[in-house]
N, C-alpha and C positions, 0 to 999 in steps of 0.2 A: 545605499542599497545592501540589504541584510545579508547576501551571499556572494559577494565580491571576491572574485579568485578562487571560488568554491567548486569544485568538482563532485556532481551528483549523479548518482544511478538510479534511476526509477523505472523499476518493473510494471509491467500490464499498461503503459504510457502509451499505446495508441488509441485509447476511447477513454472514454467516461472523467474518473477522477484522474488517472493518471496521466491524462493529455492536459485536463487542466492545470494539473500541479508543476509539469515541465514547462508550461508558459509563464506560469508563476515565477518559477525559479530562475527562468532566463530573464524576465522583466526585474527581477530583484540581484541583476550582476553575477550569476552562476558562470565562471570561466568554462566550465566545460558540463557538457549534459549528457551522458550514457541513457540510451532508450533502448530497452528490453523490450522485443515483442517474439510472437509465437507463429504469428501466421499472416496478419494482413500487411503485406509492403506498402499499400498502397497508402494506406493510414498512414502507418509510419513515416511516408516520404512524405505526406501534406504537413504533418508534425514538424519534421526536418526543416522544411522551408519556411514556417513560420517562426522557429526558433532562431533560425540563420537570420531574418529579417529583423529580429530583436538584438542579435549582435554576439551572440552565443554559440561557441563551437561544438559540435555533437560528434556522437559516435553512435551510430546504428547497430544494434547487434541481436540477433535472432538467436534464441536460447529456450530448450525446455529446462524452466526451474526445477524441475523435479527429478532432474538428472545432475548429481552433483559435477561430474566432467564438464559439463555442460557451464555449468555455473561459475567454476573455477576457472576455464576458459575466458567466459566473457569477462570476470572480475582483473585477471591477468591482461587483457586487452586493453580495456580501461585505464590500467595503471601505466602501461606500455605506451599509450597514445596520450596521456594527460599528465602522467609523472606521479600520479596521488589519486586518493579516493577519499574526499570527506563525509559523504553523505549517500546515506542508501534509503529509499523509500519502496516498500514492497507492495503495490497496489494488486501484481499478477494474483487470480484468484479463479478456483474453477469456474466456469459459467454457470449461472443458476438457470439449470433446465427444468422445465415445469415437471416432468416425471419425479426427477428427483426432491423439489421443493413442495409437490403434495403428496408425496409416499408416507402411507400410514408408518409413524414413527418406531413401530415394533415389527418391521415388515421390509427393514432395509436390505438390500442386496451388498453384496463385496463391493460393487463398484461404486454404490452410492454412500458408503464410507470411505472407502479408499480414494476416490477420485478427488474430493475437495481436502483430504487428510496430504496427498500425495504434494497439490499444488501449493496450497495455501500454507500450510506447517512445513512439509519437508522443503519446501522451496524459500520459504523465508530462512529456516535455519541454514541452509546450502549457501545461501547469500553470506549471512554472518559468519560462517566458519569461513569461507573463502578470501574474507574481505577484512576480517579481524588481524592477520598479522601484518597486513600494511597499514591499517590504521593503528596498530600499536608500535609500531617502527616511526609513525609521522607524531604519536604520542597525542591522537586527535582524530576523534569522528564521532558522527552522530547516526543512529541507527532507529528507523522511524518504520513500526509493523503495521500493517491496516487489519484489525478486527472488524467486530460489527456489534451494533447494541446486543443480538441476541447471543453474541460469544460474551457480552457482561452479564445479561439478564437471564440467559437461558429462554429457549423454545423449542415446541417439539415441533413446530412447523420447519421443514428444511433442516431436520435433526444431523443428518449429515454435516451441512455447511456449520451450525450451530457447535458442533462438536469439535470442527476444525480451528474456527475463528476462537472460541474458548482456549485451546491448546496455546494457540497463537499469546494469548495474553500470559498463560504460565510460562511459557517460554521466553519472555520478557522479565519478568519477576524472577525469574532464576537464574537469568543472566546479568542481570543488572551489576550487580555486587562483583561479578567474576570480571566484568570489563570497564569497573570502575579503577581508578577516578579519570581516565584519557579519554573512555570512548561511552557517551550517554546513549541508552538503547530506549524508548518509549514507544506506545500504541497509539494509535489515534482508530475509536470507534466509530464510524459513522451510523447513524441513523437512517430515516426515509429521505434520502437524497435524490434530487429530480434528476438521474440519466436516464439516458434510454434502454440501457440494461434493466436496472430497477422496475421503472415504469410499466414496461412490456407485460410483465408478469401479473399484472394487477386490471381490474376492471374497474371502470368509471365509479360505482358503488363501492369496491372495495377501498378505492383511492379516497372517498369522501370519508367513509368510515376510519381509515387510518389518520387523515387528518384531523378529526374529532381528540385524538388521544395526544396530538402534541400541543402542548399549550402556547406555543408561539403560533400556531394555527394555520401551518404551511409546511411543504417539503422544504427540506434544505436545498439550498443551491452550491453544484460542486465547488465555484469559487470560494465557500465558507469551509469545505475540508481542505481545499488547497491553504487556505490561509492557515489553518491548524499545523498541518505539515511544515509550512515554511515556518511558523514559531518555534516548533521543535527542531527544525534545522539550524535555526539562526542562533547566533549568541544570546538572545533573551531568554533562552531556555538552560541556562550553565548550570543551575542548581536544582536541574529536574531529572530524575532517571527512575526508572521500572515504574513509570506512571501511564496509566490510560484517560485520554483526553476524549470524553464521549461529545460527538458532535450531532446531536440531535433534537434541539428544540425544545430540549426539557422533558421529553417523553418518559425518560427512565429514572431519572432524579436521584444519582445515587446518595 
């Protein structure tokens, strides 16, 4: 078991990639899983039942990650319950609303710029800011932020999201030398992954065209992103920091 005895916080854990990653971490022996959610307590409760059936302890935390005081309180509560915090994975992101996604890139409103920035970038930064003092005291920590392939290659579609996800990668590259050697920080950049939230934004024709651009000929599975998160959270990645792992079936090929 690659995470035996570890305590992890997973933000945005009640659906999609966060949900699957939480289950993966439990299966790999995580001692404690803190599950952040912002709205759907029913989905969060279902996840807790599944994790408990595997054998991990859980802490359900409702927090708005765009507000530092709520993030700080969340991190403090994790350490109070479990005695430490070893891993953070930040899946929490602003929902990809169609009006944001399809907006003219030269006509974005304040909200279209600010909303993804506040959740995706500031939320990630606040988790780091609140957790690093504990991780430094432990002399150990793994931080995994979540970007996207547009955050790597650029894209005018959904520009507000692209800007925020690009900034997430800049944050990791900037902080990697600051946090080293005891804390490792990296990025996962998922491509076209078959989650409900991703697929609902596209027509059948659009999906077929997207698949044509993917050398592996299909959308990715949520479990494949969770496996990348597991790799970065485990000791298998002990000599990797400041990097981006792209999980996209070869679409952008760095």
